[in-house]
C-alpha positions in Angstrom: 0.0 0.0 0.0 2.8 2.5 0.7 4.2 1.9 -2.7 0.8 2.5 -4.3 0.4 5.8 -2.4 4.0 6.9 -3.1 4.1 6.5 -6.8 2.2 6.8 -10.0 1.9 3.1 -10.7 -1.3 1.2 -11.0 -2.0 -1.7 -8.6 -1.5 -4.1 -11.4 1.9 -2.7 -12.3 3.0 -3.0 -8.7 1.7 -6.6 -8.5 3.6 -7.5 -11.7 6.8 -5.8 -10.6 6.9 -7.4 -7.2 5.8 -10.8 -8.3 2.7 -10.8 -6.1 0.3 -12.4 -8.6 -1.3 -15.7 -7.8 -0.7 -18.5 -10.3 -4.1 -19.8 -11.6 -2.8 -21.2 -14.8 -4.0 -24.9 -14.8 -1.2 -26.0 -17.0 1.5 -24.5 -14.8 0.0 -25.9 -11.6 -0.5 -29.3 -13.2 3.1 -29.4 -14.2 4.2 -28.6 -10.6 1.8 -31.2 -9.2 3.2 -33.9 -11.5 6.8 -33.0 -10.4 5.8 -33.2 -6.7 4.0 -36.5 -7.2 7.0 -38.0 -9.1 9.2 -37.0 -6.2 6.8 -38.5 -3.6 5.4 -41.9 -4.9 4.9 -43.2 -1.4 2.5 -40.4 -0.7 0.4 -41.5 -3.7 0.2 -45.0 -2.3 -0.8 -43.7 1.1 -3.5 -41.5 -0.4 -4.9 -44.4 -2.4 -4.8 -46.6 0.8 -7.1 -44.1 2.5 -4.7 -41.8 4.3 -6.1 -38.6 2.7 -4.1 -36.4 5.1 -1.1 -36.8 2.9 -2.8 -34.5 0.4 -2.1 -31.6 2.7 1.6 -32.5 2.6 1.5 -32.7 -1.2 -0.3 -29.3 -1.5 2.3 -27.8 0.7 5.1 -29.2 -1.5 3.4 -27.6 -4.6 3.0 -24.3 -2.7 6.7 -24.5 -1.9 7.6 -25.2 -5.5 5.5 -22.2 -6.6 6.9 -20.0 -3.9 3.5 -19.6 -2.4 1.9 -18.2 -5.5 -0.2 -21.1 -6.8 -3.9 -21.2 -6.0 -4.2 -23.8 -3.2 -7.7 -24.9 -4.1 -6.6 -25.6 -7.7 -3.6 -27.5 -6.4 -5.8 -29.7 -4.3 -8.3 -30.4 -7.1 -5.5 -31.1 -9.6 -3.6 -33.4 -7.2 -6.8 -35.4 -6.5 -7.6 -35.7 -10.2 -4.0 -36.9 -11.1 -3.8 -39.4 -8.2 -7.2 -40.9 -8.9 -6.5 -41.2 -12.6 -3.1 -42.8 -12.1 
């Protein structure tokens, strides 16, 4: 907010410059999800065995990979879809 008040830049310009935009691109999130799942095959087996709490760990790993910028609900939905179709 101080940057917005101090300058003549639009909110969108500040978001772009500071890298504050949330990632909602399905393709980008899906690619990150696949990478995380490939690195954590044991978690896939645990999820399929009924331990759905591992999904939180996997969502966290994708959030980490995206530096906190990915939409967490989209991550959750994409992870479930990929796991259930594998």
